[in-house]
C-alpha positions as CSV (number, residue, x, y, z in Angstrom):
1,X,-3.1,15.1,-45.5
2,X,-6.4,13.4,-46.6
3,X,-6.6,12.8,-50.3
4,X,-10.0,14.1,-51.7
5,X,-12.2,12.0,-54.0
6,X,-12.3,13.4,-57.5
7,X,-15.7,14.9,-57.0
8,X,-15.3,15.8,-53.3
9,X,-16.6,19.2,-52.2
10,X,-15.8,18.7,-48.5
11,X,-12.6,17.2,-47.2
12,X,-12.4,16.4,-43.5
13,X,-9.1,17.6,-42.0
14,X,-7.4,18.3,-38.8
15,X,-6.4,21.7,-37.4
16,X,-2.8,20.8,-38.0
17,X,-3.5,20.0,-41.7
18,X,-5.4,23.3,-42.0
19,X,-2.5,25.2,-40.5
20,X,-0.1,23.6,-42.9
21,X,-2.4,24.6,-45.8
22,X,-2.4,28.2,-44.6
23,X,1.3,28.2,-44.0
24,X,1.9,27.0,-47.6
25,X,-0.3,29.7,-49.2
26,X,1.4,32.0,-51.7
27,X,1.2,35.7,-50.6
28,X,-1.3,36.4,-53.4
29,X,-3.8,34.0,-51.9
30,X,-3.7,35.2,-48.3
31,X,-6.5,37.8,-48.6
32,X,-8.8,35.4,-50.4
33,X,-8.2,32.7,-47.8
34,X,-8.8,35.2,-45.0
35,X,-12.3,35.9,-46.5
36,X,-13.1,32.2,-46.7
37,X,-11.8,31.5,-43.1
38,X,-13.8,34.4,-41.7
39,X,-16.9,33.1,-43.3
40,X,-16.2,29.6,-42.0
41,X,-16.3,30.9,-38.4
42,X,-20.1,31.0,-38.7
43,X,-21.3,27.4,-38.4
44,X,-24.3,27.9,-40.7
45,X,-22.2,29.6,-43.4
46,X,-19.6,26.9,-43.1
47,X,-22.2,24.2,-43.5
48,X,-23.7,25.9,-46.6
49,X,-20.2,26.4,-48.1
50,X,-19.5,22.6,-47.6
51,X,-22.8,21.5,-49.0
52,X,-22.7,19.8,-52.4
53,X,-23.6,21.9,-55.4
54,X,-27.3,21.5,-56.4
55,X,-27.2,20.6,-60.1
56,X,-30.8,19.8,-60.5
57,X,-32.6,21.7,-63.2
58,X,-34.9,24.6,-62.1
59,X,-38.3,23.4,-63.3
60,X,-41.6,25.1,-64.0
61,X,-42.9,23.6,-60.8
62,X,-40.0,25.1,-58.9
63,X,-40.6,28.5,-60.5
64,X,-44.4,28.3,-59.6
65,X,-43.5,27.4,-56.0
66,X,-41.0,30.3,-55.8
67,X,-43.6,32.7,-57.3
68,X,-46.2,31.5,-54.8
69,X,-43.8,32.0,-51.9
70,X,-42.8,35.5,-53.1
71,X,-46.4,36.5,-53.5
72,X,-47.2,35.3,-50.0
73,X,-44.2,37.3,-48.7
74,X,-45.4,40.4,-50.5
75,X,-48.8,40.0,-49.0
76,X,-47.4,39.8,-45.4
77,X,-48.1,36.1,-45.1
78,X,-44.4,35.2,-44.3
79,X,-43.3,33.9,-41.0
80,X,-40.8,36.0,-39.2
81,X,-37.6,34.3,-38.2
82,X,-38.2,35.1,-34.5
83,X,-41.5,33.2,-34.8
84,X,-39.9,30.0,-36.0
85,X,-39.4,27.1,-33.6
86,X,-36.9,24.3,-33.9
87,X,-39.5,21.8,-32.7
88,X,-43.2,22.2,-33.4
89,X,-45.4,22.5,-30.3
90,X,-47.7,19.5,-29.8
91,X,-51.3,20.1,-30.5
92,X,-53.2,21.0,-27.3
């Protein structure tokens, strides 16, 4: 099995290594592992779970930007998910 770096949050592994980890779980951990593995089936959730922890401080600028975005949302200025595009359309 791969040996993680001391600060690693994501460790690449094979399916065989994952199966071995599951097989070695104590009975008390099976339910918790089931929850994590169920979440990992969604690629977006899995990517977010594997992302490094953001330890940057939440600044006054961050707070102001969050407040501005929340106000825009409350005023109906938000973009609906269905209106988002992966690639912007070129200007015509």
